[in-house]
C-alpha beads as a LAMMPS data file, in Angstrom:
LAMMPS data file: protein, C-alpha beads

400 atoms
399 bonds

1 atom types
1 bond types

-500.0 500.0 xlo xhi
-500.0 500.0 ylo yhi
-500.0 500.0 zlo zhi

Masses

1 110.0

Atoms # bond

1 1 1 312.488 -201.946 146.425
2 1 1 314.536 -200.895 143.075
3 1 1 312.905 -201.412 140.522
4 1 1 313.843 -203.808 137.590
5 1 1 316.503 -205.313 139.576
6 1 1 315.483 -208.824 139.231
7 1 1 315.837 -209.839 135.832
8 1 1 315.523 -213.665 134.854
9 1 1 316.607 -214.130 131.005
10 1 1 314.956 -217.455 131.044
11 1 1 311.337 -215.574 132.600
12 1 1 311.852 -212.204 130.951
13 1 1 308.834 -211.012 128.861
14 1 1 308.717 -212.575 125.870
15 1 1 307.852 -209.075 123.626
16 1 1 305.689 -210.545 121.033
17 1 1 304.289 -213.760 121.554
18 1 1 300.998 -212.988 123.620
19 1 1 300.563 -210.592 120.995
20 1 1 300.652 -212.885 117.544
21 1 1 296.513 -213.148 118.657
22 1 1 294.584 -211.101 115.914
23 1 1 293.623 -208.832 118.541
24 1 1 296.144 -207.065 117.794
25 1 1 298.052 -205.191 115.083
26 1 1 301.612 -204.661 113.749
27 1 1 301.271 -201.217 115.543
28 1 1 300.670 -202.737 119.003
29 1 1 303.394 -204.964 118.691
30 1 1 306.037 -202.134 117.788
31 1 1 304.626 -200.715 120.697
32 1 1 305.490 -203.720 123.093
33 1 1 309.036 -204.261 121.278
34 1 1 310.019 -200.782 122.395
35 1 1 308.438 -201.011 125.816
36 1 1 310.194 -203.942 126.456
37 1 1 313.700 -202.718 125.480
38 1 1 312.783 -199.397 127.373
39 1 1 311.647 -200.506 130.269
40 1 1 314.772 -203.565 131.136
41 1 1 316.845 -200.481 131.132
42 1 1 314.775 -198.205 133.717
43 1 1 316.071 -198.341 137.191
44 1 1 314.021 -196.426 140.192
45 1 1 314.593 -196.402 144.029
46 1 1 310.792 -197.177 145.050
47 1 1 311.458 -197.080 148.630
48 1 1 309.479 -193.846 149.297
49 1 1 306.359 -194.609 147.314
50 1 1 305.643 -190.674 146.363
51 1 1 309.345 -189.468 145.225
52 1 1 309.136 -192.788 142.693
53 1 1 305.995 -192.323 141.284
54 1 1 307.484 -188.375 140.326
55 1 1 310.735 -189.697 139.047
56 1 1 308.270 -192.235 137.009
57 1 1 305.905 -189.645 135.742
58 1 1 308.823 -187.966 134.224
59 1 1 310.620 -190.958 133.070
60 1 1 307.920 -192.248 131.087
61 1 1 307.161 -188.561 129.977
62 1 1 310.804 -188.083 128.930
63 1 1 310.073 -191.489 126.580
64 1 1 306.701 -190.649 124.939
65 1 1 304.905 -193.673 126.650
66 1 1 302.369 -191.277 128.292
67 1 1 301.490 -189.913 124.939
68 1 1 299.140 -193.151 125.025
69 1 1 297.288 -191.839 127.974
70 1 1 295.958 -188.823 126.083
71 1 1 294.218 -188.498 122.030
72 1 1 296.805 -187.271 118.922
73 1 1 295.539 -183.653 118.845
74 1 1 296.969 -182.815 122.335
75 1 1 299.772 -184.173 122.495
76 1 1 299.153 -187.836 121.752
77 1 1 300.551 -190.861 120.430
78 1 1 296.977 -191.956 118.731
79 1 1 294.222 -190.453 117.262
80 1 1 292.219 -191.679 119.998
81 1 1 292.353 -193.941 123.179
82 1 1 293.160 -197.476 122.297
83 1 1 292.334 -199.263 124.683
84 1 1 294.795 -202.369 123.379
85 1 1 297.750 -199.607 123.595
86 1 1 296.768 -199.337 127.247
87 1 1 296.673 -202.785 127.927
88 1 1 300.118 -203.612 126.372
89 1 1 301.360 -200.502 128.329
90 1 1 300.110 -201.535 131.744
91 1 1 301.051 -205.382 131.452
92 1 1 304.722 -204.745 130.425
93 1 1 304.862 -201.929 132.844
94 1 1 303.452 -203.962 135.924
95 1 1 305.312 -206.644 135.114
96 1 1 308.747 -204.277 135.760
97 1 1 307.107 -202.202 138.206
98 1 1 303.586 -202.203 139.701
99 1 1 304.321 -198.471 140.597
100 1 1 305.814 -198.128 137.640
101 1 1 302.530 -198.824 135.908
102 1 1 300.053 -197.200 138.743
103 1 1 301.989 -193.955 137.446
104 1 1 300.957 -194.193 133.973
105 1 1 297.382 -195.383 134.608
106 1 1 296.729 -192.236 137.102
107 1 1 297.623 -189.980 134.203
108 1 1 295.250 -191.342 132.233
109 1 1 292.831 -191.607 134.456
110 1 1 292.864 -188.788 135.883
111 1 1 293.096 -187.114 132.712
112 1 1 290.217 -189.007 130.875
113 1 1 287.304 -186.828 131.648
114 1 1 289.076 -184.392 129.914
115 1 1 289.876 -186.085 127.352
116 1 1 285.994 -186.948 126.889
117 1 1 283.904 -184.154 128.018
118 1 1 286.654 -181.095 128.631
119 1 1 286.335 -177.040 126.462
120 1 1 288.967 -176.419 124.531
121 1 1 290.668 -174.655 126.858
122 1 1 290.719 -177.398 129.312
123 1 1 292.055 -179.755 127.631
124 1 1 294.695 -177.519 126.167
125 1 1 296.004 -176.988 129.210
126 1 1 296.027 -179.877 130.979
127 1 1 296.280 -182.954 128.143
128 1 1 299.733 -181.602 125.990
129 1 1 301.249 -181.369 130.207
130 1 1 299.483 -184.709 130.910
131 1 1 301.355 -186.856 128.413
132 1 1 304.603 -184.818 128.585
133 1 1 304.537 -185.831 132.681
134 1 1 304.838 -181.833 133.124
135 1 1 301.388 -182.118 135.146
136 1 1 300.200 -185.190 137.388
137 1 1 296.481 -185.469 137.236
138 1 1 294.303 -187.810 139.838
139 1 1 290.625 -188.921 139.826
140 1 1 288.501 -188.080 143.045
141 1 1 285.314 -190.001 143.041
142 1 1 285.301 -192.441 146.639
143 1 1 284.829 -190.801 149.521
144 1 1 284.032 -192.339 152.997
145 1 1 280.488 -193.199 152.842
146 1 1 280.676 -193.663 148.718
147 1 1 282.562 -196.621 147.432
148 1 1 280.913 -198.976 145.084
149 1 1 277.826 -196.958 145.906
150 1 1 278.874 -193.969 144.044
151 1 1 275.359 -192.130 143.916
152 1 1 275.875 -192.001 147.751
153 1 1 278.743 -189.507 147.609
154 1 1 278.262 -186.163 149.897
155 1 1 280.772 -183.934 148.416
156 1 1 278.148 -180.437 147.930
157 1 1 279.242 -178.282 145.040
158 1 1 277.088 -175.283 145.098
159 1 1 276.655 -172.570 142.653
160 1 1 278.744 -169.032 142.651
161 1 1 278.198 -165.667 141.542
162 1 1 281.404 -166.805 139.912
163 1 1 281.855 -170.825 139.631
164 1 1 281.585 -173.035 142.620
165 1 1 282.114 -173.682 146.185
166 1 1 282.828 -177.278 147.235
167 1 1 282.334 -178.878 150.833
168 1 1 283.094 -182.290 151.808
169 1 1 285.578 -185.195 151.245
170 1 1 287.314 -187.809 148.809
171 1 1 289.070 -190.173 150.267
172 1 1 291.488 -193.599 148.341
173 1 1 292.267 -190.880 146.232
174 1 1 295.127 -191.849 144.212
175 1 1 298.232 -189.237 143.744
176 1 1 296.087 -187.510 146.530
177 1 1 298.844 -184.661 147.655
178 1 1 301.053 -185.085 145.003
179 1 1 299.267 -183.887 142.005
180 1 1 299.046 -181.021 140.087
181 1 1 295.001 -180.931 139.243
182 1 1 291.987 -183.031 140.596
183 1 1 289.019 -183.873 138.194
184 1 1 286.599 -184.104 140.952
185 1 1 282.847 -185.293 141.125
186 1 1 280.824 -183.613 143.303
187 1 1 276.201 -183.438 144.523
188 1 1 274.969 -180.633 142.256
189 1 1 271.347 -181.731 142.919
190 1 1 271.875 -183.612 146.584
191 1 1 268.482 -185.412 145.721
192 1 1 268.543 -186.223 142.772
193 1 1 271.210 -189.179 143.057
194 1 1 273.198 -190.302 139.955
195 1 1 271.438 -187.385 138.492
196 1 1 272.866 -184.913 140.119
197 1 1 276.630 -185.162 139.888
198 1 1 278.991 -183.201 137.861
199 1 1 282.367 -183.212 137.505
200 1 1 285.299 -180.274 138.170
201 1 1 288.813 -179.220 137.567
202 1 1 290.319 -178.849 140.833
203 1 1 293.775 -177.415 140.716
204 1 1 296.168 -178.621 143.715
205 1 1 296.543 -174.612 145.214
206 1 1 292.891 -174.099 145.530
207 1 1 292.300 -172.401 149.042
208 1 1 289.961 -174.578 150.615
209 1 1 291.742 -177.529 149.420
210 1 1 293.556 -180.251 151.784
211 1 1 295.210 -183.041 150.870
212 1 1 297.687 -183.397 153.433
213 1 1 295.767 -186.441 154.743
214 1 1 298.182 -189.076 152.857
215 1 1 296.905 -193.030 153.791
216 1 1 299.358 -195.676 154.153
217 1 1 298.429 -198.567 152.254
218 1 1 300.061 -202.509 152.357
219 1 1 301.819 -202.315 149.301
220 1 1 303.023 -198.455 149.055
221 1 1 301.208 -196.075 146.841
222 1 1 300.543 -192.425 147.657
223 1 1 297.011 -191.753 148.125
224 1 1 295.494 -189.080 150.479
225 1 1 292.005 -187.983 151.611
226 1 1 291.310 -184.227 150.210
227 1 1 289.373 -182.665 152.576
228 1 1 287.072 -178.773 150.871
229 1 1 286.405 -176.217 152.982
230 1 1 284.571 -174.113 151.117
231 1 1 286.756 -174.245 148.022
232 1 1 286.226 -172.210 145.256
233 1 1 286.917 -172.938 141.719
234 1 1 285.658 -170.725 138.702
235 1 1 282.790 -171.720 136.532
236 1 1 285.486 -172.957 133.764
237 1 1 285.756 -175.875 136.504
238 1 1 282.907 -177.535 135.129
239 1 1 284.086 -180.784 133.075
240 1 1 280.955 -181.564 130.967
241 1 1 277.397 -180.400 131.338
242 1 1 276.065 -180.183 134.927
243 1 1 274.100 -183.302 136.444
244 1 1 276.310 -185.332 133.788
245 1 1 279.766 -185.753 135.895
246 1 1 278.172 -190.048 136.866
247 1 1 277.737 -190.930 133.494
248 1 1 280.861 -189.007 132.678
249 1 1 282.468 -190.925 135.751
250 1 1 281.429 -193.774 134.667
251 1 1 282.379 -193.543 130.849
252 1 1 286.076 -192.964 132.280
253 1 1 286.379 -195.940 133.875
254 1 1 285.107 -197.661 131.106
255 1 1 287.862 -197.315 128.928
256 1 1 290.542 -198.164 131.991
257 1 1 288.873 -201.138 133.241
258 1 1 290.475 -203.768 130.730
259 1 1 294.041 -201.995 131.459
260 1 1 293.608 -202.822 135.452
261 1 1 293.003 -206.546 133.811
262 1 1 295.972 -206.427 132.114
263 1 1 298.041 -205.035 135.207
264 1 1 297.011 -207.868 137.189
265 1 1 298.319 -210.125 133.932
266 1 1 301.528 -208.498 133.783
267 1 1 301.903 -209.094 138.090
268 1 1 300.710 -212.349 137.450
269 1 1 303.615 -212.668 134.021
270 1 1 306.354 -211.325 136.601
271 1 1 305.448 -213.787 139.513
272 1 1 304.840 -216.914 136.993
273 1 1 308.562 -216.031 135.671
274 1 1 309.749 -216.060 138.775
275 1 1 308.706 -219.635 139.984
276 1 1 310.227 -220.993 136.321
277 1 1 313.758 -219.374 137.243
278 1 1 313.195 -220.406 140.713
279 1 1 312.010 -224.440 140.096
280 1 1 314.934 -224.599 137.553
281 1 1 317.125 -223.795 139.785
282 1 1 316.478 -224.753 143.296
283 1 1 318.373 -227.964 144.299
284 1 1 316.259 -229.894 146.750
285 1 1 316.630 -233.880 147.273
286 1 1 319.420 -234.645 144.814
287 1 1 317.761 -232.952 142.325
288 1 1 315.668 -229.359 141.189
289 1 1 312.340 -228.406 141.905
290 1 1 311.174 -228.197 138.769
291 1 1 312.082 -231.999 138.280
292 1 1 308.840 -232.307 140.526
293 1 1 305.703 -233.701 139.019
294 1 1 303.984 -231.996 142.065
295 1 1 306.164 -228.581 140.456
296 1 1 305.240 -229.014 136.620
297 1 1 301.704 -229.410 137.569
298 1 1 301.555 -226.040 140.282
299 1 1 303.360 -224.020 136.699
300 1 1 300.986 -226.308 134.609
301 1 1 297.606 -224.778 136.835
302 1 1 299.207 -221.173 136.680
303 1 1 300.228 -221.001 133.061
304 1 1 296.489 -221.837 132.610
305 1 1 294.804 -219.360 134.695
306 1 1 297.173 -216.825 133.016
307 1 1 296.067 -217.856 129.376
308 1 1 292.588 -217.482 130.343
309 1 1 293.073 -213.881 131.843
310 1 1 294.888 -212.931 128.749
311 1 1 292.307 -213.796 126.366
312 1 1 289.133 -212.094 128.513
313 1 1 291.619 -209.353 128.529
314 1 1 292.480 -208.298 125.598
315 1 1 288.986 -209.651 124.036
316 1 1 287.577 -206.889 126.083
317 1 1 290.249 -204.246 124.748
318 1 1 289.644 -205.251 120.922
319 1 1 286.140 -205.174 121.316
320 1 1 286.304 -201.133 123.264
321 1 1 289.190 -200.208 119.849
322 1 1 286.361 -202.235 117.276
323 1 1 283.956 -199.664 117.534
324 1 1 284.900 -197.128 120.323
325 1 1 282.427 -194.700 118.843
326 1 1 279.476 -197.212 119.602
327 1 1 281.253 -200.199 121.351
328 1 1 281.721 -198.625 124.787
329 1 1 279.553 -198.243 127.185
330 1 1 277.182 -201.175 125.471
331 1 1 275.934 -203.895 127.339
332 1 1 278.414 -206.285 124.988
333 1 1 281.370 -204.455 126.049
334 1 1 280.497 -203.878 129.578
335 1 1 280.141 -207.459 130.517
336 1 1 282.920 -208.194 128.633
337 1 1 284.813 -205.689 130.221
338 1 1 283.676 -206.920 133.849
339 1 1 284.851 -210.349 133.024
340 1 1 287.911 -209.557 132.228
341 1 1 288.276 -207.358 135.255
342 1 1 287.457 -210.303 137.718
343 1 1 289.058 -213.415 136.081
344 1 1 292.203 -211.060 135.943
345 1 1 292.231 -210.322 139.698
346 1 1 291.484 -212.994 140.897
347 1 1 293.453 -215.138 138.659
348 1 1 296.528 -213.220 139.536
349 1 1 296.055 -213.041 142.716
350 1 1 295.922 -217.533 142.994
351 1 1 298.917 -217.327 140.697
352 1 1 300.996 -215.099 142.245
353 1 1 300.201 -217.360 146.040
354 1 1 301.205 -220.113 144.364
355 1 1 304.436 -218.901 143.065
356 1 1 304.975 -217.268 146.853
357 1 1 304.685 -221.220 148.161
358 1 1 306.791 -222.465 145.382
359 1 1 309.211 -220.405 147.212
360 1 1 309.020 -221.085 150.966
361 1 1 310.468 -219.141 153.267
362 1 1 312.376 -216.277 150.703
363 1 1 308.462 -216.158 149.280
364 1 1 307.868 -214.476 152.537
365 1 1 310.806 -212.304 153.110
366 1 1 310.516 -208.199 152.312
367 1 1 311.839 -207.127 149.347
368 1 1 311.709 -210.637 147.142
369 1 1 309.475 -210.085 144.346
370 1 1 306.495 -212.150 144.939
371 1 1 306.720 -210.734 148.506
372 1 1 306.214 -207.642 146.792
373 1 1 303.887 -209.000 144.243
374 1 1 302.087 -210.674 147.236
375 1 1 300.917 -207.258 148.581
376 1 1 300.404 -204.919 144.831
377 1 1 298.239 -207.883 143.549
378 1 1 295.295 -207.518 146.730
379 1 1 293.902 -204.062 146.057
380 1 1 293.456 -204.631 142.737
381 1 1 290.480 -206.879 143.115
382 1 1 288.914 -204.221 145.143
383 1 1 289.441 -200.770 143.425
384 1 1 287.616 -199.029 139.850
385 1 1 284.818 -201.844 140.853
386 1 1 285.763 -205.029 143.297
387 1 1 285.306 -208.625 142.596
388 1 1 281.744 -208.528 143.991
389 1 1 280.278 -205.546 141.739
390 1 1 282.034 -207.644 138.504
391 1 1 279.933 -210.450 139.768
392 1 1 276.640 -208.844 140.294
393 1 1 277.383 -206.980 136.435
394 1 1 277.513 -210.082 135.019
395 1 1 274.654 -211.359 137.029
396 1 1 272.638 -208.870 135.620
397 1 1 273.655 -209.346 132.458
398 1 1 272.720 -212.767 132.298
399 1 1 269.077 -212.737 133.407
400 1 1 268.500 -210.131 130.248

Bonds

1 1 1 2
2 1 2 3
3 1 3 4
4 1 4 5
5 1 5 6
6 1 6 7
7 1 7 8
8 1 8 9
9 1 9 10
10 1 10 11
11 1 11 12
12 1 12 13
13 1 13 14
14 1 14 15
15 1 15 16
16 1 16 17
17 1 17 18
18 1 18 19
19 1 19 20
20 1 20 21
21 1 21 22
22 1 22 23
23 1 23 24
24 1 24 25
25 1 25 26
26 1 26 27
27 1 27 28
28 1 28 29
29 1 29 30
30 1 30 31
31 1 31 32
32 1 32 33
33 1 33 34
34 1 34 35
35 1 35 36
36 1 36 37
37 1 37 38
38 1 38 39
39 1 39 40
40 1 40 41
41 1 41 42
42 1 42 43
43 1 43 44
44 1 44 45
45 1 45 46
46 1 46 47
47 1 47 48
48 1 48 49
49 1 49 50
50 1 50 51
51 1 51 52
52 1 52 53
53 1 53 54
54 1 54 55
55 1 55 56
56 1 56 57
57 1 57 58
58 1 58 59
59 1 59 60
60 1 60 61
61 1 61 62
62 1 62 63
63 1 63 64
64 1 64 65
65 1 65 66
66 1 66 67
67 1 67 68
68 1 68 69
69 1 69 70
70 1 70 71
71 1 71 72
72 1 72 73
73 1 73 74
74 1 74 75
75 1 75 76
76 1 76 77
77 1 77 78
78 1 78 79
79 1 79 80
80 1 80 81
81 1 81 82
82 1 82 83
83 1 83 84
84 1 84 85
85 1 85 86
86 1 86 87
87 1 87 88
88 1 88 89
89 1 89 90
90 1 90 91
91 1 91 92
92 1 92 93
93 1 93 94
94 1 94 95
95 1 95 96
96 1 96 97
97 1 97 98
98 1 98 99
99 1 99 100
100 1 100 101
101 1 101 102
102 1 102 103
103 1 103 104
104 1 104 105
105 1 105 106
106 1 106 107
107 1 107 108
108 1 108 109
109 1 109 110
110 1 110 111
111 1 111 112
112 1 112 113
113 1 113 114
114 1 114 115
115 1 115 116
116 1 116 117
117 1 117 118
118 1 118 119
119 1 119 120
120 1 120 121
121 1 121 122
122 1 122 123
123 1 123 124
124 1 124 125
125 1 125 126
126 1 126 127
127 1 127 128
128 1 128 129
129 1 129 130
130 1 130 131
131 1 131 132
132 1 132 133
133 1 133 134
134 1 134 135
135 1 135 136
136 1 136 137
137 1 137 138
138 1 138 139
139 1 139 140
140 1 140 141
141 1 141 142
142 1 142 143
143 1 143 144
144 1 144 145
145 1 145 146
146 1 146 147
147 1 147 148
148 1 148 149
149 1 149 150
150 1 150 151
151 1 151 152
152 1 152 153
153 1 153 154
154 1 154 155
155 1 155 156
156 1 156 157
157 1 157 158
158 1 158 159
159 1 159 160
160 1 160 161
161 1 161 162
162 1 162 163
163 1 163 164
164 1 164 165
165 1 165 166
166 1 166 167
167 1 167 168
168 1 168 169
169 1 169 170
170 1 170 171
171 1 171 172
172 1 172 173
173 1 173 174
174 1 174 175
175 1 175 176
176 1 176 177
177 1 177 178
178 1 178 179
179 1 179 180
180 1 180 181
181 1 181 182
182 1 182 183
183 1 183 184
184 1 184 185
185 1 185 186
186 1 186 187
187 1 187 188
188 1 188 189
189 1 189 190
190 1 190 191
191 1 191 192
192 1 192 193
193 1 193 194
194 1 194 195
195 1 195 196
196 1 196 197
197 1 197 198
198 1 198 199
199 1 199 200
200 1 200 201
201 1 201 202
202 1 202 203
203 1 203 204
204 1 204 205
205 1 205 206
206 1 206 207
207 1 207 208
208 1 208 209
209 1 209 210
210 1 210 211
211 1 211 212
212 1 212 213
213 1 213 214
214 1 214 215
215 1 215 216
216 1 216 217
217 1 217 218
218 1 218 219
219 1 219 220
220 1 220 221
221 1 221 222
222 1 222 223
223 1 223 224
224 1 224 225
225 1 225 226
226 1 226 227
227 1 227 228
228 1 228 229
229 1 229 230
230 1 230 231
231 1 231 232
232 1 232 233
233 1 233 234
234 1 234 235
235 1 235 236
236 1 236 237
237 1 237 238
238 1 238 239
239 1 239 240
240 1 240 241
241 1 241 242
242 1 242 243
243 1 243 244
244 1 244 245
245 1 245 246
246 1 246 247
247 1 247 248
248 1 248 249
249 1 249 250
250 1 250 251
251 1 251 252
252 1 252 253
253 1 253 254
254 1 254 255
255 1 255 256
256 1 256 257
257 1 257 258
258 1 258 259
259 1 259 260
260 1 260 261
261 1 261 262
262 1 262 263
263 1 263 264
264 1 264 265
265 1 265 266
266 1 266 267
267 1 267 268
268 1 268 269
269 1 269 270
270 1 270 271
271 1 271 272
272 1 272 273
273 1 273 274
274 1 274 275
275 1 275 276
276 1 276 277
277 1 277 278
278 1 278 279
279 1 279 280
280 1 280 281
281 1 281 282
282 1 282 283
283 1 283 284
284 1 284 285
285 1 285 286
286 1 286 287
287 1 287 288
288 1 288 289
289 1 289 290
290 1 290 291
291 1 291 292
292 1 292 293
293 1 293 294
294 1 294 295
295 1 295 296
296 1 296 297
297 1 297 298
298 1 298 299
299 1 299 300
300 1 300 301
301 1 301 302
302 1 302 303
303 1 303 304
304 1 304 305
305 1 305 306
306 1 306 307
307 1 307 308
308 1 308 309
309 1 309 310
310 1 310 311
311 1 311 312
312 1 312 313
313 1 313 314
314 1 314 315
315 1 315 316
316 1 316 317
317 1 317 318
318 1 318 319
319 1 319 320
320 1 320 321
321 1 321 322
322 1 322 323
323 1 323 324
324 1 324 325
325 1 325 326
326 1 326 327
327 1 327 328
328 1 328 329
329 1 329 330
330 1 330 331
331 1 331 332
332 1 332 333
333 1 333 334
334 1 334 335
335 1 335 336
336 1 336 337
337 1 337 338
338 1 338 339
339 1 339 340
340 1 340 341
341 1 341 342
342 1 342 343
343 1 343 344
344 1 344 345
345 1 345 346
346 1 346 347
347 1 347 348
348 1 348 349
349 1 349 350
350 1 350 351
351 1 351 352
352 1 352 353
353 1 353 354
354 1 354 355
355 1 355 356
356 1 356 357
357 1 357 358
358 1 358 359
359 1 359 360
360 1 360 361
361 1 361 362
362 1 362 363
363 1 363 364
364 1 364 365
365 1 365 366
366 1 366 367
367 1 367 368
368 1 368 369
369 1 369 370
370 1 370 371
371 1 371 372
372 1 372 373
373 1 373 374
374 1 374 375
375 1 375 376
376 1 376 377
377 1 377 378
378 1 378 379
379 1 379 380
380 1 380 381
381 1 381 382
382 1 382 383
383 1 383 384
384 1 384 385
385 1 385 386
386 1 386 387
387 1 387 388
388 1 388 389
389 1 389 390
390 1 390 391
391 1 391 392
392 1 392 393
393 1 393 394
394 1 394 395
395 1 395 396
396 1 396 397
397 1 397 398
398 1 398 399
399 1 399 400
C-alpha cells in the first residue's frame, strides 16, 4: 500500500474544524493546518514496513514534526512535551497513514524516559538526534511473561565493576531490529516487584544484544523480540535512579496514553470520510447508498462515536497540559486518560467495522483503505494498556 493514495476532497480531514473547541489554542490550530497541508503531499511505498518506517522517520524529521517529541532545550519545538500537540500530530498522521503515526509515536515513546529523567549527557546525545530523525528510538518494556503485569518482568540487570550486565528477553518491541537505541527496563532487585526495576539505554550494536527475531503481525509494523545474553552496558547507561524504573515507565506511558486515543480517532475519522464518500457515489436500486435511511442512521452513529472519542481524548490531553507539573499522574488525569484510551480505541473499531460493512465486498479487498484500517486498528485496543486494564483503572477510581 502507498500511503495517501486515496484522497477524497469531500472527506479530507478539516484542518481546524474540530480544534475550535476551547481545549486548544491558536498555536495548536496553526500546527494542525501546517501538518495537514504537509501530509497531503507525502507518498510513501509501505509494502516493506521497515523500509517505510525508516523513510517516515526521515521525512518527519526533515519537516520538523519530530521536534514535538522532545523539549525545546534539546532541539524540540516547545518548552516541554505538550499532550495536545501530540494528540493533533497523531490524529492527523493516523488519518493519512497509520504507519506514519507509528513512526512518529515511537520517537516520542522511545525517548520519553530520557526526556523525563536522563542525565545531561544522555539528553544531549540522544534527544537532538531523535528530533532530527537521525536516531530511531525504542521502548523495551514487555516480555514473554510480562505484558499487562509489568512487575512480573524477568530480564535481570546485575551490577559489575564498570556498569551492568543484562540477561533475559523483551518482546513485542516496536522498532525492534531497526532502532539505534533501546530504553530497556530490567529487574535490579528481583524480589522487589515493581520497586526493583531500573531503566537503561542500550545501543543497538551492544555486544550480547540480538534483535534479529522479527515478529509478523496482521497489520505490518516493525516488531521484534530482543534477547540479552551477558549484554554489558556502562554505568552511564542507567536512566534515572536505581530501582526507579517502574515509575519512569508509567510516567512515560502517562504522557502518551491520550495520544494512543488520538491515533484511533484519526483512523476512525478516515474510515468515516471513506464511508461518506462511498455512500454519495455508490449507485444502488436507482439511487445512491446515501439516499437510504439505513445508511444515514449508520453514518449518524459513526459520527456520534467519533465525537464522543474526540471529547474524551482532547479533555485528557488538556488536563495533562493544564497542570503538567502536578497534573500528570494524579488520579483524575489517570482516569481521564484511561477513559479516552478505552473509548477512542473501542469506538474506532466499531466505526471502521461499520464502514467496512457499507463497502460490502470491496471492504475486504486487500489494498483498500478500509481493509487496511480494519487490520490497523485492532492492536490499539491491546498496546499501552489493554482495554481491560483501562476498565480496571476506571472501576477502582469509581470505588474510591
